[in-house]
Wavefront OBJ file of the C-alpha trace (Angstrom):
o trace
v 154.598 167.841 136.392
v 154.906 171.917 136.066
v 154.092 173.765 139.092
v 151.210 174.943 137.909
v 149.556 171.660 137.170
v 150.745 170.103 140.928
v 148.915 172.864 142.256
v 145.615 172.525 140.677
v 145.638 168.788 141.373
v 146.587 169.126 144.915
v 143.754 171.609 145.400
v 141.369 169.497 143.632
v 142.107 166.676 145.713
v 141.551 168.174 148.988
v 138.314 169.448 147.928
v 137.547 166.131 147.009
v 138.712 164.489 150.421
v 136.553 167.397 152.011
v 133.403 167.189 150.243
v 132.870 163.368 149.125
v 133.158 161.985 152.845
v 130.378 164.402 153.469
v 128.146 163.898 150.481
v 128.657 159.815 151.045
v 127.969 159.974 154.464
v 124.844 162.491 154.127
v 123.359 160.139 151.518
v 123.665 156.702 153.709
v 120.767 156.885 156.253
v 121.560 155.062 159.671
v 119.407 151.512 159.756
v 120.150 150.576 163.681
v 117.410 147.793 162.892
v 119.701 146.245 160.745
v 122.427 145.612 163.081
v 120.532 142.998 165.475
v 122.426 139.856 166.195
v 125.585 141.893 165.440
v 126.357 145.195 167.631
v 123.092 144.692 169.499
v 121.469 141.999 170.183
v 117.371 141.388 170.744
v 114.959 138.360 171.421
v 114.543 138.073 167.565
v 118.087 137.910 167.126
v 120.537 137.161 170.016
v 123.521 136.392 167.677
v 125.962 134.265 169.832
v 124.463 134.730 172.571
v 120.846 132.685 171.883
v 121.451 131.261 175.368
v 121.772 134.765 177.291
v 118.188 136.429 176.179
v 116.490 135.773 179.389
v 118.774 137.343 181.921
v 119.903 140.348 179.278
v 116.933 141.521 177.103
v 115.615 144.587 179.318
v 111.915 144.267 180.479
v 110.136 147.642 180.441
v 107.244 148.723 182.075
v 105.230 152.333 181.190
v 103.776 154.295 183.950
v 102.336 157.854 184.004
v 103.407 160.162 186.411
v 102.252 164.323 186.528
v 105.362 165.220 184.609
v 104.686 162.449 181.709
v 105.865 158.967 181.252
v 108.019 156.961 183.622
v 110.053 153.715 182.272
v 110.882 151.269 184.616
v 113.408 148.921 182.861
v 114.211 145.848 185.243
v 116.987 143.456 183.453
v 116.821 140.121 185.167
v 120.949 139.555 185.770
v 122.954 138.869 188.776
v 124.907 141.414 189.797
v 128.152 139.614 190.591
v 130.430 142.513 191.697
v 132.595 143.682 188.995
v 133.022 139.946 187.879
v 129.517 140.038 185.558
v 127.062 142.931 186.127
v 124.701 145.224 183.992
v 126.361 148.300 183.420
v 124.180 150.561 182.291
v 120.287 151.033 180.810
v 119.909 153.461 177.956
v 116.687 154.844 176.796
v 116.677 155.962 172.863
v 113.829 157.688 171.012
v 112.207 156.217 167.627
v 114.981 157.461 165.740
v 118.164 156.177 168.039
v 118.585 159.674 169.754
v 119.419 159.766 173.486
v 116.824 160.420 175.988
v 118.595 159.401 179.670
v 120.886 156.350 180.785
v 121.159 154.592 184.181
v 124.561 153.799 184.843
v 124.803 150.548 187.894
v 127.642 150.367 190.402
v 127.661 146.700 191.074
v 129.257 146.946 194.587
v 126.047 148.901 195.558
v 122.971 148.076 193.393
v 121.820 144.408 194.140
v 119.781 144.238 190.870
v 119.546 146.191 187.204
v 116.457 148.033 188.062
v 116.099 151.760 186.796
v 113.362 154.304 186.510
v 113.955 156.947 183.960
v 111.542 159.781 183.471
v 110.865 160.481 179.240
v 108.687 163.396 180.186
v 106.225 164.119 177.076
v 108.276 161.864 174.962
v 105.496 159.851 172.732
v 106.336 156.991 170.587
v 108.660 154.145 170.789
v 111.577 153.736 172.697
v 114.453 151.587 172.327
v 116.073 150.269 175.655
v 119.284 149.536 175.891
v 120.543 147.153 178.306
v 124.416 146.562 178.497
v 126.427 143.783 179.604
v 130.067 143.850 180.911
v 130.552 140.385 179.141
v 127.458 139.304 176.741
v 127.159 142.925 175.039
v 124.628 145.454 174.564
v 120.501 144.144 174.530
v 117.834 146.112 172.684
v 113.977 145.767 173.423
v 111.239 148.757 172.747
v 107.892 149.748 174.130
v 105.475 152.625 173.144
v 105.225 155.393 175.021
l 1 2 3 4 5 6 7 8 9 10 11 12 13 14 15 16 17 18 19 20 21 22 23 24 25 26 27 28 29 30 31 32 33 34 35 36 37 38 39 40 41 42 43 44 45 46 47 48 49 50 51 52 53 54 55 56 57 58 59 60 61 62 63 64 65 66 67 68 69 70 71 72 73 74 75 76 77 78 79 80 81 82 83 84 85 86 87 88 89 90 91 92 93 94 95 96 97 98 99 100 101 102 103 104 105 106 107 108 109 110 111 112 113 114 115 116 117 118 119 120 121 122 123 124 125 126 127 128 129 130 131 132 133 134 135 136 137 138 139 140 141 142 143
């Protein structure tokens, strides 16, 4: 191969390596709900944790305050020091964009209860409850 063809081939490969992945990723929509029972678990798709739904699925109550909606999230899970506990609650919008989170300290928190203000947001909220042993659990509510 002569020098000119080598340079052309190298340049073409570099461009393809930059452009092709971006085109592939841009055309592939995120389908987070299809991951239920694998990446995260739900009441209807508990995966390998079918006996763990009651203590891991976050329960969501929606209240109204002057500043907007407030979510009271309760995961009926014991907080057994750093052995077995709920790490945090995460609130995402309908498109799975981050809104807020609440971290727990199992040496201080006796229960996995959080109150998270979502302000003027309206629509579906996706709430995740993360257990240090039994993975991430998703429940939804309408705000």
